[in-house]
C-alpha positions as CSV (number, residue, x, y, z in Angstrom):
1,X,-16.3,11.2,26.9
2,X,-14.4,10.5,30.3
3,X,-10.3,10.7,29.9
4,X,-8.4,7.2,30.4
5,X,-6.2,7.4,33.3
6,X,-3.0,8.2,31.4
7,X,-0.2,8.8,34.2
8,X,0.5,5.1,34.8
9,X,0.9,5.1,31.1
10,X,3.0,8.0,31.0
11,X,5.4,6.4,33.7
12,X,5.2,3.0,31.5
13,X,6.7,4.0,28.1
14,X,9.2,5.5,26.6
15,X,7.7,6.9,24.0
16,X,6.0,10.1,24.2
17,X,2.1,9.9,25.9
18,X,-0.1,12.7,24.1
19,X,-3.7,13.9,24.9
20,X,-5.7,16.6,23.9
21,X,-4.0,18.5,26.7
22,X,-0.5,18.5,25.8
23,X,1.1,20.6,23.3
24,X,1.7,18.5,19.9
25,X,-1.8,17.1,19.8
26,X,-2.8,18.6,16.6
27,X,-0.1,17.0,14.6
28,X,-0.3,13.9,16.5
29,X,-3.5,13.3,15.7
30,X,-2.8,14.3,12.1
31,X,-3.0,11.1,9.4
32,X,-2.1,11.5,5.8
33,X,-5.8,11.3,4.2
34,X,-6.9,14.6,5.5
35,X,-10.6,13.0,5.2
36,X,-10.3,11.1,8.9
37,X,-10.2,14.4,10.9
38,X,-10.5,12.1,14.3
39,X,-9.9,12.8,17.8
40,X,-8.2,10.4,19.8
41,X,-8.1,10.5,23.3
42,X,-4.2,9.5,23.5
43,X,-1.5,8.9,20.7
44,X,1.5,6.9,22.3
45,X,4.5,7.4,20.1
46,X,6.4,3.9,20.9
47,X,10.0,4.2,20.7
48,X,10.4,-0.1,21.1
49,X,8.1,-3.3,21.2
50,X,8.2,-2.4,25.3
51,X,6.2,0.5,24.6
52,X,3.7,-1.7,21.7
53,X,3.3,-4.3,25.0
54,X,2.3,-1.4,27.3
55,X,-0.3,0.4,25.0
56,X,-1.9,-2.7,23.9
57,X,-2.7,-3.8,27.9
58,X,-3.5,-0.2,28.2
59,X,-6.3,-0.3,25.1
60,X,-7.7,-3.9,26.5
61,X,-7.9,-3.0,30.1
62,X,-9.8,0.0,29.6
63,X,-11.7,-0.9,27.2
64,X,-10.6,1.5,24.7
65,X,-11.0,1.4,20.9
66,X,-7.1,0.8,19.6
67,X,-5.5,1.9,15.8
68,X,-2.2,1.2,14.8
69,X,-0.5,3.7,12.6
70,X,2.7,3.4,10.7
71,X,3.2,5.2,8.0
72,X,-0.1,6.5,8.4
73,X,-1.5,6.3,4.5
74,X,-4.3,3.9,5.5
75,X,-6.9,5.1,2.9
76,X,-9.8,4.1,5.1
77,X,-8.6,5.9,8.0
78,X,-7.3,3.0,10.4
79,X,-4.8,4.9,11.6
80,X,-6.8,7.2,14.1
81,X,-10.1,7.3,15.8
82,X,-12.2,8.9,17.9
83,X,-12.1,8.8,21.9
84,X,-9.3,5.9,21.6
85,X,-5.6,5.5,21.3
86,X,-3.5,5.7,18.5
87,X,-0.2,3.8,18.6
88,X,1.9,5.4,16.5
89,X,5.0,3.4,15.4
90,X,6.5,6.0,13.9
91,X,9.7,6.8,15.6
92,X,10.4,2.7,15.3
93,X,12.5,2.9,11.9
94,X,15.7,1.0,12.3
95,X,17.0,-1.1,9.6
96,X,19.3,-3.9,9.9
97,X,20.7,-5.7,6.3
98,X,22.9,-8.7,6.1
99,X,24.3,-8.5,2.8
100,X,25.4,-12.0,2.9
101,X,21.9,-13.6,3.1
102,X,20.1,-11.3,1.1
103,X,17.9,-10.1,4.2
104,X,17.0,-7.4,5.9
105,X,15.0,-6.6,9.4
106,X,13.1,-3.2,9.8
107,X,10.9,-2.3,12.2
108,X,7.3,-1.5,11.9
109,X,7.2,2.1,11.7
110,X,9.6,2.2,8.7
111,X,8.5,3.8,5.4
112,X,9.5,2.2,2.1
113,X,11.7,5.4,1.7
114,X,13.2,4.4,4.5
115,X,13.8,0.7,3.7
116,X,15.0,1.6,0.1
117,X,17.6,3.7,1.4
118,X,19.0,1.6,3.4
119,X,18.9,-1.6,1.2
120,X,20.3,0.2,-1.7
121,X,23.6,0.6,-0.4
122,X,24.1,-3.1,-1.0
123,X,22.5,-2.9,-4.3
124,X,19.2,-5.0,-2.7
125,X,15.7,-4.4,-3.0
126,X,12.3,-5.7,-2.4
127,X,9.1,-5.0,-3.5
128,X,7.8,-2.1,-2.0
129,X,4.9,0.5,-2.8
130,X,5.1,3.3,-5.4
131,X,5.3,6.6,-2.7
132,X,8.0,6.7,-0.5
133,X,6.3,7.5,2.6
134,X,3.9,4.6,2.6
135,X,4.9,2.7,5.8
136,X,6.0,-1.3,5.2
137,X,3.7,-2.6,7.8
138,X,0.2,-1.9,6.1
139,X,1.4,-2.5,2.4
140,X,2.9,-5.9,3.4
141,X,0.3,-7.1,6.1
142,X,-2.5,-6.1,3.4
143,X,-0.3,-7.8,0.3
144,X,2.2,-5.4,-1.2
145,X,2.4,-4.0,-4.9
146,X,5.0,-2.2,-6.8
147,X,7.1,-2.2,-9.6
148,X,9.2,-4.9,-8.8
149,X,6.0,-7.2,-8.3
150,X,6.2,-9.3,-11.6
151,X,10.2,-10.3,-10.9
152,X,9.9,-10.5,-7.1
153,X,6.1,-11.1,-5.9
154,X,4.4,-9.2,-3.8
155,X,6.1,-7.6,-0.4
156,X,4.1,-10.3,1.6
157,X,5.8,-13.0,-0.6
158,X,8.9,-11.6,0.4
159,X,8.1,-11.7,4.4
160,X,9.9,-14.3,5.6
161,X,9.6,-13.6,9.3
162,X,8.0,-11.1,12.0
163,X,7.5,-10.1,15.5
164,X,4.2,-9.2,16.8
165,X,2.4,-8.5,19.8
166,X,-1.0,-9.7,20.0
167,X,-4.1,-8.7,21.7
168,X,-3.4,-10.4,25.1
169,X,0.1,-8.4,24.8
170,X,2.0,-11.5,24.4
171,X,5.1,-11.2,21.7
172,X,5.5,-13.6,19.0
173,X,8.4,-14.4,16.6
174,X,6.7,-15.7,13.7
175,X,8.7,-17.9,11.2
176,X,8.2,-20.8,8.5
177,X,9.2,-22.9,11.2
178,X,7.7,-21.3,14.5
179,X,4.0,-19.9,14.2
180,X,4.1,-20.3,10.9
181,X,0.2,-20.0,10.8
182,X,0.7,-16.4,12.2
183,X,2.7,-15.4,10.0
184,X,0.7,-16.9,7.2
185,X,-2.0,-14.7,8.5
186,X,0.5,-11.8,8.4
187,X,0.9,-12.2,4.5
188,X,-2.2,-10.3,3.2
189,X,-4.3,-10.5,6.1
190,X,-4.0,-6.9,7.2
191,X,-3.9,-5.7,10.5
192,X,-6.2,-8.5,12.2
193,X,-4.0,-10.2,14.2
194,X,-1.8,-8.1,16.2
195,X,1.3,-5.4,16.0
196,X,3.7,-6.0,13.8
197,X,6.7,-4.8,15.6
198,X,9.4,-5.5,13.1
199,X,9.8,-7.5,9.7
200,X,12.2,-9.7,8.1
201,X,12.4,-9.6,4.1
202,X,14.0,-11.6,1.2
203,X,16.1,-9.1,-1.0
204,X,16.8,-9.3,-4.5
205,X,19.6,-7.9,-6.4
206,X,18.6,-4.8,-7.9
207,X,20.3,-1.8,-7.7
208,X,20.0,1.1,-10.9
209,X,17.0,0.7,-13.6
210,X,15.8,2.0,-16.5
211,X,12.6,3.8,-15.2
212,X,10.4,6.8,-15.1
213,X,6.9,7.8,-16.8
214,X,6.4,8.0,-20.9
215,X,2.9,9.9,-21.5
216,X,0.2,9.3,-24.5
217,X,-3.0,10.3,-25.3
218,X,-6.1,9.2,-23.7
219,X,-7.0,6.3,-26.2
220,X,-7.8,2.7,-26.0
221,X,-5.4,1.4,-28.6
222,X,-2.7,2.7,-26.3
223,X,-4.2,0.8,-23.3
224,X,-4.4,-2.4,-25.6
225,X,-0.7,-2.3,-26.7
226,X,0.3,-2.0,-23.0
227,X,-1.9,-5.0,-22.4
228,X,0.3,-7.0,-25.2
229,X,3.3,-5.2,-23.6
230,X,2.6,-7.5,-20.3
231,X,1.8,-10.3,-21.9
232,X,5.1,-10.6,-23.9
233,X,7.6,-9.0,-21.8
234,X,9.8,-10.9,-19.2
235,X,9.2,-10.4,-15.6
236,X,12.0,-7.7,-15.1
237,X,9.8,-5.0,-16.7
238,X,7.5,-3.6,-14.2
239,X,5.4,-1.0,-16.2
240,X,2.5,0.5,-14.0
241,X,-0.7,1.9,-16.8
242,X,-1.7,5.4,-15.0
243,X,-4.8,7.1,-16.6
244,X,-5.5,10.7,-15.3
245,X,-4.7,14.5,-16.1
246,X,-1.1,15.6,-17.5
247,X,0.9,17.0,-14.6
248,X,2.9,20.4,-14.7
249,X,6.2,18.6,-15.5
250,X,8.8,20.0,-17.6
251,X,9.1,16.9,-20.2
252,X,5.5,17.3,-20.9
253,X,4.4,20.5,-23.3
254,X,2.2,22.8,-21.6
255,X,-0.8,22.4,-23.8
256,X,-0.9,18.9,-22.1
257,X,-1.1,20.2,-18.5
258,X,-4.3,19.4,-17.0
259,X,-5.9,17.7,-20.1
260,X,-6.6,14.0,-20.1
261,X,-4.0,11.4,-21.0
262,X,-2.6,8.1,-20.0
263,X,1.1,7.0,-19.4
264,X,3.4,3.9,-18.2
265,X,5.8,4.1,-15.8
266,X,8.5,1.7,-16.6
267,X,10.7,0.0,-13.8
268,X,13.1,-2.2,-16.2
269,X,15.6,-4.4,-13.8
270,X,17.2,-6.8,-16.3
271,X,20.3,-5.6,-18.2
272,X,21.4,-2.5,-19.4
273,X,22.1,-3.7,-22.6
274,X,18.7,-4.0,-23.2
275,X,17.7,-0.4,-22.1
276,X,17.0,0.8,-25.8
277,X,14.9,-2.2,-26.9
278,X,12.8,-0.8,-23.7
279,X,12.5,2.2,-24.9
280,X,11.7,1.3,-28.5
281,X,8.5,-1.1,-27.0
282,X,7.6,2.2,-25.1
283,X,7.6,4.2,-28.5
284,X,5.4,1.6,-30.0
285,X,2.8,1.7,-27.7
286,X,1.3,5.0,-29.3
287,X,2.2,8.9,-29.9
288,X,4.6,10.0,-27.1
289,X,3.7,13.3,-25.6
290,X,6.4,13.4,-23.0
291,X,8.8,11.2,-21.5
292,X,11.4,11.3,-18.9
293,X,13.2,7.5,-19.2
294,X,16.7,7.0,-18.1
295,X,18.8,5.3,-15.8
296,X,18.3,5.8,-12.0
297,X,18.8,4.3,-8.8
298,X,16.0,2.0,-7.6
299,X,14.8,4.4,-4.7
300,X,14.3,7.4,-7.1
301,X,11.3,5.2,-8.9
302,X,9.3,5.2,-5.3
303,X,9.2,9.0,-5.3
304,X,7.7,9.7,-8.4
305,X,4.6,10.4,-6.6
306,X,5.3,11.9,-3.5
307,X,5.3,15.2,-4.6
308,X,1.5,15.0,-6.5
309,X,0.5,13.4,-3.4
310,X,1.6,15.3,-0.3
311,X,-0.1,14.5,3.0
312,X,-3.1,16.5,3.9
313,X,-5.0,15.8,0.5
314,X,-8.3,14.3,0.8
315,X,-8.8,10.6,-0.8
316,X,-11.8,8.5,-1.4
317,X,-10.6,5.2,-3.2
318,X,-11.9,1.6,-4.7
319,X,-10.5,-1.1,-6.0
320,X,-10.3,-3.9,-8.4
321,X,-9.0,-7.4,-9.7
322,X,-8.9,-9.2,-12.6
323,X,-7.8,-11.5,-14.4
324,X,-6.8,-9.4,-17.6
325,X,-7.9,-6.2,-19.1
326,X,-10.4,-6.8,-21.6
327,X,-11.8,-4.1,-24.3
328,X,-15.2,-3.2,-22.0
329,X,-12.3,-2.4,-18.9
330,X,-10.3,-0.6,-21.3
331,X,-13.4,1.2,-22.7
332,X,-14.6,2.4,-19.1
333,X,-10.8,3.5,-18.5
334,X,-11.2,5.9,-21.2
335,X,-14.4,7.2,-20.4
336,X,-14.2,7.9,-17.0
337,X,-10.2,8.9,-17.5
338,X,-11.6,12.0,-19.5
339,X,-13.4,13.3,-16.6
340,X,-11.0,12.8,-14.2
341,X,-11.2,15.4,-11.4
342,X,-8.0,16.7,-10.5
343,X,-4.3,16.5,-11.2
344,X,-3.7,14.9,-8.4
345,X,-6.3,12.0,-9.5
346,X,-4.7,8.9,-10.8
347,X,-6.1,5.7,-12.0
348,X,-3.4,3.3,-11.6
349,X,-3.1,-0.6,-12.9
350,X,-0.8,-2.8,-11.5
351,X,0.6,-5.9,-12.8
352,X,0.2,-8.7,-10.6
353,X,1.1,-11.5,-12.9
354,X,4.9,-13.2,-13.0
355,X,6.3,-14.1,-9.7
356,X,3.2,-13.1,-8.0
357,X,0.8,-15.9,-9.7
358,X,3.2,-18.3,-9.0
359,X,2.8,-18.5,-5.7
360,X,-0.7,-20.7,-4.9
361,X,-3.4,-19.2,-3.5
362,X,-3.4,-20.9,-0.3
363,X,0.2,-20.5,0.3
364,X,-0.6,-16.9,1.6
365,X,-3.6,-15.3,3.1
366,X,-3.7,-13.1,-0.3
367,X,-5.6,-15.3,-2.4
368,X,-6.1,-13.6,-5.7
369,X,-3.0,-15.6,-7.6
370,X,-4.9,-15.9,-10.5
371,X,-5.4,-11.8,-11.0
372,X,-3.0,-10.5,-13.4
373,X,-4.1,-7.1,-12.8
374,X,-4.9,-4.9,-9.7
375,X,-6.6,-1.4,-10.6
376,X,-6.6,1.8,-7.7
377,X,-9.5,4.2,-8.6
378,X,-8.5,7.6,-6.1
379,X,-9.8,10.5,-6.7
380,X,-7.9,13.2,-4.5
381,X,-8.9,16.4,-3.9
382,X,-7.6,19.9,-2.0
383,X,-11.0,20.2,0.2
384,X,-13.2,18.1,2.0
385,X,-15.6,19.6,-0.3
386,X,-14.4,18.7,-3.5
387,X,-13.7,15.1,-2.4
388,X,-17.3,14.5,-1.5
389,X,-18.4,15.8,-4.9
390,X,-16.2,13.2,-6.3
391,X,-17.7,9.9,-4.4
392,X,-20.2,9.5,-7.0
393,X,-17.6,9.9,-10.0
394,X,-15.5,6.9,-8.4
395,X,-18.4,4.5,-7.5
396,X,-19.9,4.8,-11.1
397,X,-16.2,4.0,-12.2
398,X,-16.1,1.0,-9.8
399,X,-19.4,0.1,-10.7
400,X,-18.9,0.3,-14.6
401,X,-15.7,-2.0,-13.9
402,X,-17.6,-4.6,-12.1
403,X,-18.7,-6.9,-15.4
404,X,-14.6,-7.1,-15.9
405,X,-13.3,-7.9,-12.5
406,X,-13.4,-9.9,-9.6
407,X,-15.6,-10.1,-6.4
408,X,-13.0,-9.0,-3.9
409,X,-10.5,-6.6,-4.3
410,X,-7.1,-5.3,-2.6
411,X,-7.1,-4.3,1.1
412,X,-4.6,-1.7,0.6
413,X,-7.1,0.2,-2.3
414,X,-9.9,-0.3,-0.5
415,X,-12.1,2.5,1.7
416,X,-14.1,2.2,4.8
417,X,-17.4,1.4,3.3
418,X,-16.0,-1.6,1.4
419,X,-16.0,-3.7,4.8
420,X,-18.9,-5.8,2.9
421,X,-16.4,-7.4,0.8
422,X,-13.8,-9.1,3.3
423,X,-15.0,-12.1,2.7
424,X,-14.9,-11.9,-0.8
425,X,-11.5,-10.2,-0.6
426,X,-10.1,-13.6,0.8
427,X,-12.0,-16.4,-1.1
428,X,-11.6,-19.4,0.4
429,X,-8.6,-18.4,2.9
430,X,-11.3,-16.6,4.8
431,X,-12.5,-19.3,6.9
432,X,-8.8,-20.2,7.8
433,X,-8.3,-16.2,8.6
434,X,-11.3,-16.6,11.3
435,X,-10.0,-19.2,12.9
436,X,-6.8,-17.4,13.4
437,X,-8.7,-14.2,14.3
438,X,-10.6,-16.7,17.2
439,X,-7.1,-17.8,18.7
440,X,-5.3,-14.8,18.4
441,X,-8.3,-11.6,18.7
442,X,-11.3,-13.2,20.2
443,X,-12.4,-10.1,21.1
444,X,-11.7,-7.9,18.4
445,X,-9.2,-5.5,19.8
446,X,-7.6,-5.1,16.1
447,X,-10.9,-4.1,14.6
448,X,-9.8,-1.0,13.0
449,X,-8.4,-2.1,9.7
450,X,-10.8,-4.3,6.9
451,X,-12.2,-6.8,9.6
452,X,-12.5,-10.3,9.7
453,X,-14.7,-10.7,12.5
454,X,-14.1,-13.7,15.2
């Protein structure tokens, strides 16, 4: 491999330019999912949009593969590459909240921890991820699920404008009135169209919530009651279903540590005087093995998985979308949940009805508006050998759910070998997305993603 001429790049950007010969390269090249042990020729830690423009131009002019990294959580490893350029946005983390208009503008390198901290000071929030170190960029452009989805819609539904650098190096300000087609593509179309240097979001009044986990035996009846809970509850009730092994937490009896169970992580944003009613509904789902539910600031709910899945573990994911949780699918979750391979391996079911379903399938690039549940199958291990041994487990799990699932899935829960599903992921929106790709990236510079080929 011939090293690219980086000296001009060093002179042209304000951020750090790191090559294999430089100190700090090993740290600069690492990503969240340790499966992806790649060696880029250069890592550019951009300081501003100008650095992004220079780096995109450098990769294009020298014919180099370009990987764009925000929070670096891409399970498929799209934030790194071998022999090419990594554009790292991690230094671009400025946030400005306007409490009068209930909006926030955040730079492309922000995490949801950054964002939630900034907006919580004003008693405001929008839908984000469930791990605080997740980047806002990848999550939003892929759709964006989280605890507030039933009440507020997906993250992409709350995206009201964006600044974007496209493949030719030009800078675009996208709003509903200006380059609305590109904004439409960013609302779920992934990283196919450019580098988003800032996002502007609509915010909602969310301050303190009733939140936390409740654990139950791994039993189909518990999951069926959870299904009814979602059907019957107001949109203010966010409630993720998890299937896995009992974590070593003090509120769960030690005899359940490491044993198969299921749980519901609740996020109630309704009136505080209904907290006891929510607690009662949780108690009715089944025998409670352990519970830690109370009034907490909203940002805390997005940190509950942080210690369980720190950077440097080995992940391999699959995804499903479904209109319901039929009994057959519940049986599959119970069967495979009983053989969950590690404490860190958690199957998570996100309810995406409510506000998500009140957006039309053609209104954003995210098209599965008839789906009510999105499931992430995510074996996670501490060694490469461990995750290699579990790939067949998750593939079998996914295959067993296929009769109850849509053909496509949620791109942010898909691994690198799911590229063949891209057309199915976007249904009738695929043709329009491909036309956008041809217009803004005809040579497919931005191809390290769930790629919509021009």
